[in-house]
C-alpha positions as CSV (number, residue, x, y, z in Angstrom):
1,E,-0.1,-0.3,0.0
2,K,1.5,3.0,-1.3
3,G,5.0,1.8,-1.3
4,Y,4.8,0.5,2.3
5,L,5.8,-3.2,3.4
6,H,3.5,-4.4,6.2
7,M,4.3,-7.5,7.9
8,R,2.6,-8.8,11.0
9,A,3.0,-11.3,13.8
10,T,0.8,-14.2,14.1
11,I,-0.2,-16.4,17.2
12,T,0.9,-19.6,16.7
13,T,-2.2,-21.3,18.1
14,E,-4.3,-19.5,15.6
15,A,-2.0,-20.0,12.7
16,T,-1.8,-24.0,13.3
17,G,-5.2,-24.7,14.8
18,Y,-3.5,-26.5,17.8
19,S,-3.9,-25.4,21.2
20,D,-1.4,-27.6,22.6
21,I,1.5,-26.9,20.1
22,V,3.5,-24.4,22.4
23,D,4.2,-27.1,25.0
24,F,3.9,-30.3,23.0
25,G,3.9,-29.9,19.5
26,K,5.8,-29.4,16.3
27,V,6.2,-26.6,13.8
28,D,7.8,-27.4,10.4
29,I,7.8,-24.6,7.9
30,Y,10.4,-26.5,5.6
31,D,8.2,-26.0,2.1
32,E,7.8,-22.1,3.1
33,C,11.3,-21.5,4.7
34,T,13.2,-18.8,3.6
35,S,16.1,-19.9,5.5
36,N,19.3,-20.1,3.0
37,H,21.3,-21.9,5.7
38,N,20.5,-25.7,5.3
39,N,17.0,-24.9,6.7
40,K,18.1,-24.1,10.3
41,G,15.2,-22.6,12.0
42,C,12.8,-23.9,9.7
43,A,11.7,-26.6,12.4
44,K,11.0,-26.2,16.2
45,V,9.8,-29.3,18.6
46,A,8.6,-29.1,22.0
47,G,9.5,-31.0,24.8
48,N,12.6,-31.7,27.4
49,G,12.4,-28.1,28.5
50,N,11.4,-26.4,25.0
51,I,8.7,-24.7,23.6
52,V,7.3,-23.8,20.2
53,N,7.4,-19.9,20.5
54,P,4.0,-18.7,20.9
55,V,4.5,-16.1,18.2
56,Q,5.3,-16.5,14.8
57,T,7.2,-13.4,12.9
58,P,7.6,-12.8,9.4
59,R,10.6,-12.4,7.7
60,I,11.8,-11.1,4.3
61,S,14.8,-12.2,2.4
62,T,16.6,-10.2,-0.6
63,H,19.0,-13.1,-1.0
64,D,18.7,-13.9,-4.6
65,S,17.4,-10.4,-5.7
66,F,19.1,-7.4,-3.9
67,S,22.7,-6.8,-3.5
68,Y,25.1,-3.7,-3.4
69,M,28.8,-3.1,-3.0
70,Y,29.0,0.8,-2.4
71,G,26.6,3.4,-1.8
72,R,24.0,4.3,1.0
73,L,21.3,1.9,2.4
74,E,18.6,3.7,4.1
75,I,15.9,1.7,6.1
76,R,13.0,3.2,7.8
77,A,11.2,0.9,9.9
78,K,8.6,0.9,12.8
79,L,9.7,-2.0,15.0
80,A,7.4,-4.8,16.5
81,E,7.1,-4.5,20.4
82,G,6.1,-7.4,22.8
83,D,7.1,-10.8,24.1
84,W,8.7,-13.1,21.8
85,M,9.8,-10.4,19.1
86,W,13.2,-9.7,18.3
87,P,13.2,-7.3,14.9
88,A,16.7,-7.2,13.2
89,V,18.0,-6.0,10.0
90,W,21.0,-7.8,8.8
91,L,23.3,-7.5,5.6
92,L,24.3,-10.9,5.1
93,P,26.7,-11.9,1.8
94,R,25.6,-12.9,-1.3
95,F,28.2,-15.5,-1.7
96,E,29.3,-17.9,0.8
97,A,33.1,-17.3,-0.2
98,Y,34.3,-18.5,3.4
99,G,31.5,-21.3,4.4
100,E,27.9,-21.1,5.8
101,W,26.9,-18.2,8.2
102,P,28.3,-16.7,10.0
103,A,31.8,-17.9,8.7
104,S,31.2,-15.3,5.7
105,G,30.4,-12.8,7.6
106,E,27.5,-10.6,8.7
107,I,26.6,-6.7,9.4
108,D,23.8,-6.1,12.0
109,L,22.2,-2.7,10.8
110,L,19.8,-2.8,13.8
111,E,18.7,-5.7,16.4
112,T,16.9,-5.4,19.5
113,R,14.3,-7.0,22.0
114,G,10.9,-6.2,21.6
115,N,10.0,-6.1,25.3
């Protein structure tokens, strides 16, 4: 809408339809996962002291569509607030010359806890 990108978090129980998924379930978004790091972070299993995050946050990746070497990058963003939120803006290398993340580097432009 008018050049703006709106991304909203969803409640895991509402997105999956399972009321006990946080304590006893599994979330697997392998088919839709945007991770380019051997799908790390694409699945989470509850149990043995671990829980599935009660909130699912959106992610955008420009891995195969955007890169630049010199210049200025300007980002205007309104950050998410609340428990389980961890808004971040990272610059990752286009080519993993030294191996998988984080071996090839990462520049954190912004990273903060939502609460």
